[in-house]
C-alpha positions in Angstrom: 0.0 0.0 0.0 1.3 3.5 -0.9 2.3 5.9 1.8 2.0 9.7 2.1 3.8 12.2 4.4 1.6 13.7 7.1 2.3 17.4 6.9 6.0 18.0 7.2 6.4 15.3 9.9 8.4 12.1 9.8 5.1 10.1 9.7 4.5 8.4 6.4 1.0 6.9 6.7 -0.9 4.5 4.5 -3.2 6.0 1.9 -6.0 3.9 3.4 -6.2 4.1 7.2 -8.4 2.4 9.8 -10.8 4.5 11.8 -11.3 2.4 14.9 -14.6 3.9 16.0 -16.6 1.3 14.1 -14.7 -1.7 15.5 -16.9 -4.2 17.4 -16.6 -4.2 21.2 -15.8 -7.9 21.1 -12.0 -8.1 21.4 -11.6 -11.1 19.2 -13.6 -9.6 16.4 -11.7 -6.3 16.7 -8.4 -8.1 16.6 -9.3 -10.0 13.4 -10.1 -6.7 11.6 -7.0 -4.9 12.9 -4.6 -7.8 12.0 -6.1 -8.1 8.6 -5.6 -4.3 8.1 -1.9 -4.6 9.1 -1.4 -7.6 6.7 -2.8 -5.4 3.9 -0.3 -2.6 4.6 -2.4 -0.3 6.7 -0.1 1.4 9.2 -2.3 4.2 10.6 -4.9 3.6 13.2 -7.2 6.3 14.6 -9.2 6.2 17.8 -10.4 8.6 20.5 -11.0 8.6 24.2 -14.7 9.4 23.5 -15.4 6.1 21.7 -17.2 3.7 23.9 -16.0 5.6 27.0 -12.5 4.5 26.5 -13.2 0.9 25.8 -12.3 1.4 22.1 -8.8 2.6 23.1 -8.4 -0.4 25.4 -9.2 -2.9 22.6 -7.0 -1.1 20.1 -4.2 -1.0 22.6 -4.4 -4.7 23.3 -4.6 -5.6 19.6 -1.7 -3.3 18.5 0.7 -3.8 21.4 2.9 -6.4 19.6 2.8 -4.3 16.4 3.4 -0.9 18.1 6.9 -0.2 16.6 5.6 -0.8 13.1 2.4 1.3 13.1 1.3 4.9 13.7 -1.3 5.4 16.5 -3.6 8.4 16.8 -6.1 9.5 19.3 -8.1 12.5 20.2 -9.0 14.7 23.2 -11.6 17.3 24.3 -14.9 15.5 24.8 -15.0 14.7 28.5 -17.4 12.1 29.8 -19.4 13.3 32.8 -19.5 10.9 35.7 -22.9 9.5 36.3 -24.3 10.9 33.1 -24.9 9.6 29.6 -23.3 12.5 27.8 -20.1 14.4 27.6 -19.0 18.1 27.7 -16.3 20.0 25.9 -13.1 20.6 27.8 -10.0 21.9 26.1 -8.3 23.1 29.3 -4.6 22.3 29.8 -5.4 20.4 33.0 -7.8 18.1 31.2 -5.6 17.5 28.2 -2.7 16.7 30.4 -4.8 14.2 32.4 -6.5 12.8 29.3 -3.3 12.0 27.4 -2.1 9.9 30.3 -5.4 8.0 30.5 -5.3 7.3 26.8 -1.7 6.1 27.0 -2.6 3.8 29.8 -5.6 2.3 27.9 -3.6 2.0 24.7 -0.7 0.4 26.5 1.9 2.6 25.0 4.4 5.3 26.1 3.6 7.7 23.3 1.1 8.6 20.6 2.3 9.4 17.1 -0.5 11.9 16.7 -2.8 13.6 19.3 -5.7 15.6 17.9 -8.0 18.2 19.4 -11.4 16.5 18.9 -13.4 19.4 17.6 -12.9 22.8 19.1 -14.9 26.0 19.6 -14.3 29.7 19.0 -14.3 30.1 22.8 -11.3 27.9 23.3 -8.0 29.6 24.3 -6.0 28.3 21.3 -2.7 29.6 22.6 -3.2 27.5 25.8 -4.2 24.5 23.8 -1.3 24.8 21.4 1.2 25.3 24.3 -0.2 22.2 26.0 0.3 20.1 22.9 3.8 21.5 22.5 4.6 20.6 26.1 3.4 17.0 25.5 5.8 16.8 22.5 8.7 18.0 24.7 7.8 15.4 27.3 7.9 12.7 24.6 4.2 11.7 25.2 3.3 12.6 21.6 5.3 12.9 18.4 2.9 15.2 16.6 -0.4 16.9 17.1 -3.4 18.0 14.9 -7.1 18.8 15.0 -10.3 17.1 13.9 -12.6 19.9 12.8 -14.9 21.0 10.0 -15.2 24.5 11.4 -12.9 26.9 9.5 -13.2 29.5 12.2 -11.6 27.0 14.5 -9.2 24.9 12.4 -7.7 27.7 10.3 -6.4 29.7 13.2 -5.3 26.5 15.0 -3.2 25.4 12.1 -1.8 28.9 11.4 -0.7 29.5 14.9 0.8 26.1 15.6 3.0 23.3 14.4 0.1 21.0 13.9 0.5 18.5 11.0 -3.1 17.5 10.2 -6.8 18.2 10.2 -9.3 15.3 10.0 -12.3 16.4 8.0 -15.3 14.9 6.4 -14.8 14.8 2.6 -16.4 12.7 -0.1 -18.0 13.0 -3.6 -21.2 14.3 -2.1 -19.6 16.6 0.4 -16.7 18.6 -1.1 -16.9 21.5 1.3 -13.5 20.8 2.8 -11.7 21.4 -0.6 -12.3 25.1 -0.3 -9.7 25.1 2.5 -7.2 22.6 1.1 -4.9 25.4 -0.2 -5.1 27.2 3.2 -4.3 24.0 5.0 -1.4 23.2 2.7 0.1 26.6 3.3 0.4 25.8 7.0 2.4 22.7 6.1 -0.4 20.4 7.3 -2.3 17.6 5.6 -5.9 16.4 5.6 -7.0 13.0 6.7 -10.5 12.4 5.4 -13.4 10.8 7.3 -16.9 9.9 6.0 -15.1 9.0 2.8 -17.8 6.5 1.6 -20.8 8.5 3.0 -22.1 5.9 5.4 -22.0 3.3 2.7 -23.8 5.3 0.1 -20.6 5.5 -2.0 -20.2 1.7 -2.2 -21.4 -0.9 -4.6 -24.3 -1.6 -2.3 -25.6 2.0 -2.8 -29.0 0.8 -4.0 -29.7 -0.7 -0.6 -28.6 2.5 1.1 -30.1 5.1 -1.3 -31.7 8.1 0.3 -31.2 11.9 0.6 -27.7 12.9 1.7 -26.1 16.3 2.3 -28.7 18.3 0.5 -29.0 15.8 -2.4 -32.5 14.5 -2.9 -32.8 10.7 -3.3 -33.5 11.0 -7.1 -30.5 13.3 -7.6 -28.2 11.1 -5.6 -29.4 8.1 -7.6 -28.7 9.9 -10.9 -25.1 10.7 -9.8 -24.4 7.2 -8.6 -25.6 5.7 -11.8 -23.3 7.9 -13.8 -20.4 7.0 -11.6 -21.2 3.3 -11.9 -21.5 3.6 -15.7 -18.2 5.4 -16.2 -16.0 3.7 -13.5 -17.8 0.4 -13.0 -17.0 0.4 -9.2 -18.6 3.2 -7.1 -16.6 2.2 -4.0 -13.3 2.4 -5.9 -14.3 5.7 -7.5 -15.1 7.2 -4.1 -11.6 6.3 -2.7 -9.9 7.5 -5.9 -11.8 10.7 -5.8 -10.4 11.5 -2.4 -6.9 10.4 -3.1 -6.6 12.5 -6.2 -5.8 15.5 -3.9 -2.2 15.7 -2.7 -3.3 17.7 0.3 -5.0 14.5 1.6 -2.5 12.2 3.3 -4.9 9.4 4.0 -8.5 8.5 3.6 -10.0 6.9 6.7 -12.3 3.9 6.4 -14.2 2.1 9.2 -15.1 -1.6 9.4 -17.5 -3.4 11.8 -16.7 -6.8 10.1 -13.9 -8.4 8.3 -16.0 -8.4 5.1 -16.4 -4.6 5.3 -12.6 -4.2 5.6 -12.0 -6.6 2.6 -14.5 -4.6 0.5 -12.5 -1.4 1.3 -9.2 -3.0 0.5 -10.5 -4.4 -2.8 -11.9 -0.9 -3.6 -8.5 0.7 -2.9 -6.7 -1.7 -5.2 -9.2 -1.0 -8.0 -8.9 2.8 -7.3 -5.3 2.6 -8.5 -6.5 1.9 -12.0 -9.1 4.6 -12.4 -8.4 7.7 -14.5 -10.2 11.0 -15.2 -11.8 10.9 -11.8 -12.3 14.6 -12.0 -15.2 14.1 -14.3 -17.3 13.5 -11.2 -17.1 17.2 -10.4 -19.3 17.9 -13.4 -22.1 15.8 -11.9 -22.1 17.2 -8.3 -22.5 20.5 -6.6 -19.9 22.1 -4.3 -21.3 23.2 -1.0 -19.4 25.9 1.0 -18.7 26.4 4.7 -20.1 30.0 4.7 -22.6 29.2 7.4 -19.8 28.5 9.8 -17.9 31.7 9.3 
């Protein structure tokens, strides 16, 4: 599997990476998916302390422990579970970040993270404090690099411009190209994009007829028309969706999730086929480009 540099860091991550949020809670099933991903050349695994109240990190840590030196491990911080409650609150304070990284490291059974990401962010955050905290964690050796996971330009643009962050995780796919408006801005900060939502909850796969519905402002009939065109021109909708994302050099990796080994294999097969697709930019002629203006 091909690798790409994450920002200007020393991390060269696989073009296809595994988003661990979708992994089953059953450890044996999760291990099977993770090990198959490693065998296929995936070397970048993304989780968060939010997922399953930390249980996701625990399973990922157990599964990756013996492979730790050969993979890149990323997690996120900022969404704080409230004791005795079902929900969480936003907390980007230095005290919480410093405590949360140590909890994540313990659950992941590792001494450091390759990438630590602010899991969202608000315009009320003291970005200088947040950045200083991440920089301190680097100096301590607890993290190698840091980034952000945000779709809000009034948050991620100043964060990237004021820091040494190497990445932003953003939703991006054929039906949701909003992030591309900021690719140039992001690239000028020496950061990369890692995409999530890359197959639009399964709509951009070869099983799209079973999942067809309205999505991101597209009515069902319009989405169907676009998917039919993609299928007719490229034969494989799933492969076209991955190729569409990977055509951008600003994108270091496109994140895929898998609840079953079959889903992982489908993504891997689509990635291989994506290497053979050409003129993928034709898809732009069939879709509309939304903007982030409502967030400014």
